[in-house]
VEXNUDO-256670 format. One line per field, with one value per residue (C-alpha): chain; residue in one letter; z, y, x. Coordinates in pm, whole numbers, plus 50000, padded with zeros to 5 digits. Layout:
<rs>
chain	c(A_...)
res	c(a_...)
z	c(Z_...)
y	c(Y_...)
x	c(X_...)
</rs>
This chain:
<rs>
chain	c(A_A_A_A_A_A_A_A_A_A_A_A_A_A_A_A_A_A_A_A_A_A_A_A_A_A_A_A_A_A_A_A_A_A_A_A_A_A_A_A_A_A_A_A_A_A_A_A_A_A_A_A_A_A_A_A_A_A_A_A_A_A_A_A_A_A_A_A_A_A_A_A_A_A_A_A_A_A_A_A_A_A_A_A_A_A_A_A_A_A_A_A_A_A_A_A_A_A_A_A_A_A_A_A_A_A_A_A_A_A_A_A_A_A_A_A_A_A_A_A_A_A_A_A_A_A_A_A_A_A_A_A_A_A_A_A_A_A_A_A_A_A_A_A_A_A_A_A_A_A_A_A_A_A_A_A_A_A_A_A_A_A_A_A_A_A_A_A_A_A_A_A_A_A_A_A_A_A_A_A_A_A_A_A_A_A_A_A_A_A_A_A_A_A_A_A_A_A_A_A_A_A_A_A_A_A_A_A_A_A_A_A_A_A_A_A_A_A_A_A_A_A_A_A_A_A_A_A_A_A_A_A_A_A_A_A_A_A_A_A_A_A_A_A_A_A_A_A_A_A_A_A_A_A_A_A_A_A_A_A_A_A_A_A_A_A_A_A_A_A_A_A_A_A_A_A_A_A_A_A_A_A_A_A_A_A_A_A_A_A_A_A_A_A_A_A_A_A_A_A_A_A_A_A_A_A_A_A_A_A_A_A_A_A_A_A_A_A_A_A_A_A_A_A_A_A_A_A_A_A_A_A)
res	c(m_f_e_v_k_e_e_l_t_l_e_n_i_f_k_r_v_s_d_y_d_l_f_k_h_y_c_s_n_f_v_e_v_g_k_h_f_n_s_e_l_r_e_d_h_k_a_s_a_i_i_t_n_y_n_g_k_l_w_y_k_d_f_g_e_s_y_k_a_k_d_v_i_s_y_i_s_y_k_y_g_i_s_f_r_e_t_l_n_n_i_n_n_e_f_k_l_g_l_k_s_d_d_d_l_k_k_l_f_n_i_r_t_g_k_i_h_k_t_i_p_y_n_l_e_n_k_q_s_t_i_i_k_v_n_q_r_k_w_l_q_h_d_i_d_f_w_n_q_y_k_i_p_l_s_i_l_k_y_y_n_i_y_p_i_n_k_l_w_i_n_e_k_e_y_p_t_d_f_y_t_y_a_f_l_l_d_v_i_n_g_v_e_i_f_k_i_y_s_p_y_n_k_n_f_k_w_i_s_n_s_t_r_d_v_y_q_g_f_n_q_l_p_w_l_g_d_k_l_i_i_t_k_s_l_k_d_v_a_v_l_s_c_f_k_l_p_a_i_a_p_q_s_e_s_f_i_i_p_t_e_f_i_e_k_v_s_k_r_f_n_k_l_y_l_l_y_d_n_d_k_a_g_i_k_g_s_n_e_n_s_t_k_h_n_i_p_e_r_f_i_p_l_d_s_g_e_k_d_i_s_d_y_i_k_t_y_g_s_m_a_t_q_e_l_i_n_k_l_f_y_d)
z	c(17016_17125_17002_17174_17139_17126_17380_17332_17293_17063_16906_16821_16693_16450_16308_16218_16114_16025_16193_15846_15814_16205_16158_15821_16029_16345_16186_15963_15798_15716_15364_15273_15438_15485_15377_15618_15709_15945_16297_16428_16828_16796_16549_16301_16001_15892_15826_16082_16124_15950_15952_15891_15847_16119_16135_16005_16198_16154_16413_16440_16489_16556_16519_16599_16965_17224_17250_17144_16846_16907_16735_16640_16963_17178_16929_16955_17338_17386_17077_17293_17628_17675_17879_17699_17739_17644_17297_17248_17304_17104_16829_16839_16821_16537_16331_16438_16490_16729_16984_17347_17464_17796_17787_18082_17909_17568_17786_17780_17425_17175_16936_16558_16321_16222_16537_16878_17168_17528_17811_17978_18359_18651_18689_18396_18270_18527_18605_18222_18246_18336_18032_18039_17755_17805_17594_17641_17656_17583_17833_18005_18210_18531_18443_18372_18697_18899_18784_18785_19152_19122_18866_18634_18299_17961_17811_18084_18118_17752_17789_18055_17876_18140_18032_18131_18040_18048_18000_18131_18068_18270_18083_17854_18153_18127_18462_18548_18569_18766_18670_18751_18605_18444_18257_18302_18057_18189_17888_17615_17631_17398_17261_17612_17748_18100_18310_18627_18644_18900_19017_19309_19459_19459_19821_19663_19370_19387_19212_18952_18763_18576_18628_18799_19042_18689_18553_18677_18619_18382_18308_17919_17924_18126_17902_17815_18050_18361_18625_18912_18912_19167_19308_19399_19498_19222_18843_18997_19184_18890_18692_18937_18977_18571_18604_18775_18521_18761_18597_18842_18811_19088_19147_19184_19591_19835_19998_19679_19749_19460_19243_19246_18876_18791_19022_18811_18497_18544_18771_18437_18277_18611_18809_19129_19235_19552_19710_19775_19949_20143_20514_20657_20840_20530_20314_20590_20614_20255_20165_20476_20321_19984_20132_20293_20031_19756_19966_19788_19976_20110_20110_20259_20242_20611_20877_20971_20619_20718_20380_20290_19907_19685_19471_19821_19898_19598_19579_19954_19895_19534_19265_19410_19737_19601_19362_19711_19840_19576_19584_19945_19877_19551_19533_19831)
y	c(23265_23473_23538_23346_23572_23487_23644_23959_23840_23908_23567_23649_23989_23872_23618_23906_24163_24197_24405_24571_24692_24820_25062_25152_25270_25413_25561_25826_25884_25541_25457_25154_24868_25013_25371_25675_25901_26193_26064_26157_26131_26443_26720_26530_26732_26463_26169_25964_25683_25352_25060_24718_24354_24155_23784_23809_24068_24468_24688_25061_25279_25600_25689_26043_25893_25668_25459_25068_24948_24892_24634_24769_24708_24894_25192_25229_25206_25461_25729_25735_25685_25398_25027_24754_24586_24936_24926_24579_24693_24998_24773_24563_24848_25046_24741_24606_24247_24130_23978_24026_24385_24521_24759_24951_25076_25216_25513_25567_25613_25943_25843_25944_25809_26016_26247_26216_26208_26198_26175_26522_26406_26542_26939_26931_27207_27453_27298_27321_27719_27662_27600_27442_27486_27358_27351_27004_27021_26736_26479_26569_26358_26517_26429_26071_26047_26209_25913_25696_25734_25522_25277_25410_25379_25645_25393_25379_25784_25801_25552_25752_26072_26227_26448_26764_27101_27422_27660_27696_27874_27890_28051_28217_28357_28223_28083_28047_27626_27479_27285_27011_27042_26772_26752_26440_26449_26232_26281_26518_26540_26750_26848_27030_26869_26750_26776_26743_26951_26818_27027_26782_27069_27361_27436_27683_27508_27115_27021_27229_27042_27094_26766_26708_26361_26181_26144_25812_25859_25578_25477_25510_25293_24972_24645_24585_24252_24137_23973_24223_24588_24813_25116_25354_25730_25872_25852_25807_25454_25362_25364_25228_24922_24897_24800_24489_24410_24515_24727_25027_25347_25639_25829_26249_26203_25935_26091_26054_25774_25593_25545_25228_25284_25298_24976_24798_24890_24818_24488_24385_24367_24272_23969_24134_24464_24600_24906_25043_25402_25556_25396_25701_25851_26006_25722_25474_25651_25710_25300_25200_25383_25285_24903_24921_25037_24831_24517_24558_24412_24683_24615_24880_24938_24774_25041_24944_24989_25375_25460_25487_25437_25214_25475_25559_25211_25141_25425_25330_24959_24879_24678_24346_24424_24597_24249_24027_24302_24266_23902_23920_24206_24036_23701_23542)
x	c(52378_52671_53018_53293_53626_53940_54185_54401_54718_55034_54969_54604_54700_54975_54749_54535_54758_55112_55388_55467_55054_55099_55411_55258_54929_55097_55428_55288_55634_55744_55720_55895_56139_56523_56460_56540_56247_56225_56155_55782_55903_56115_56246_56467_56578_56830_56601_56765_56524_56458_56245_56436_56389_56582_56547_56186_56091_56038_56239_56230_56574_56633_56989_56935_56877_57012_56716_56731_56575_56193_55949_55630_55459_55731_55741_55351_55359_55646_55489_55150_55271_55066_55123_55176_54831_54658_54843_54696_54355_54418_54548_54240_54008_54171_54189_53868_54019_53700_53954_53806_53901_53937_53633_53748_54026_53862_53816_54163_54245_54229_54458_54470_54703_54977_54923_55086_54888_54991_54765_54836_54992_54783_54844_55138_54961_55052_55363_55457_55468_55830_56006_56373_56618_57010_57282_57434_57823_58110_58188_58512_58729_58589_58264_58330_58532_58213_57977_58223_58255_57897_58047_57828_57912_57874_57689_57430_57441_57367_57102_56884_56973_57205_57442_57639_57554_57698_57368_57044_56739_56419_56143_56398_56600_56935_57100_57465_57587_57872_58150_57897_57583_57390_57062_56803_56582_56299_56066_55887_55529_55342_55660_55778_56105_56082_56393_56535_56889_57167_57435_57560_57836_57546_57439_57161_57022_57123_56771_56610_56278_55994_55861_55544_55468_55317_55634_55846_56252_56361_56026_56093_56403_56241_56197_55850_55834_56038_56080_56156_56099_56259_56057_56365_56403_56600_56749_57103_56999_56802_57106_57292_57030_57076_57419_57324_57034_56777_56518_56398_56219_56170_55890_55961_55966_55988_55686_55459_55208_55181_54835_54696_54626_55001_55123_54839_54957_55370_55249_55128_55468_55672_55631_55774_55751_56002_56040_56406_56390_56621_56735_56663_56338_56196_56266_56132_55817_55757_55838_55582_55306_55340_55433_55098_54899_55028_55151_55479_55799_56041_56418_56648_57043_57163_57205_57545_57669_57681_57499_57150_57108_57232_57427_57630_57668_57848_58031_58183_58232_58270_58062_58160_58019_57712_57666_57647_57427_57211_57176_57078_56795_56615_56758_56761)
</rs>
């Protein structure tokens, strides 16, 4: 006789273990519901985190961060940098639930309770020799006016960890900043902050980054499940699409051929994937190559508009026209 195992699903997991037990197992500083504690996801000296009960479900909230509240599955996935499916597999293995696991994923897990372990992206050891530190300043009117060109409100900028800075250090050496210099905090990996520094009017150093090709801009802000996912070319475009309720991510370069493993990972979370790269030579080439490799439909800003990306399109034509274009590109 052989055992017929039940499928690995959220429903079957929660038949066997509660979200309270999961939080106690994976969130090492959590003591009791409703009591503040120090976040283990960042340096936190003010006990800014709390787990509360809302409508019969536990939620993690860190008042020192702009991230939305997370349920326990989202918390585990974010903490360890693993996918929704990988999270289910890990719970199944850690609690020995006996559900049907994905054997090919077991080798991905190297998690220990109370210790954050994120897989080091390709070649990050070398890239992380570049340590970027910044000093965040207050938002001023000229900052708001700059981003308002693209109809991106302050709430969306904060959600994507985009903020103005007035000091910049690269490997402990201080560099000057412009009147318009912005930090895009993309991730924190093994205690190292991964930045893109954006100085839109600096002809010599428009972009500075210590990111690698394995960091996808906007990935940490994605919903856990959804209908459409847009793969575009910049965090600015990601933020614009977010204003229209379209989840999006951006690789570090349009020329980068996205690995099959990553496409398979996000395909488990989203029903449809689209490419929206720049309508220029480099963007078309990168889009064509990724579309061919992964069978993902391509979309482009109409050439006769005079603009090549969604950010410049909304700057020129406004929100209503952009909504009409989005409807044609992704909903017709």
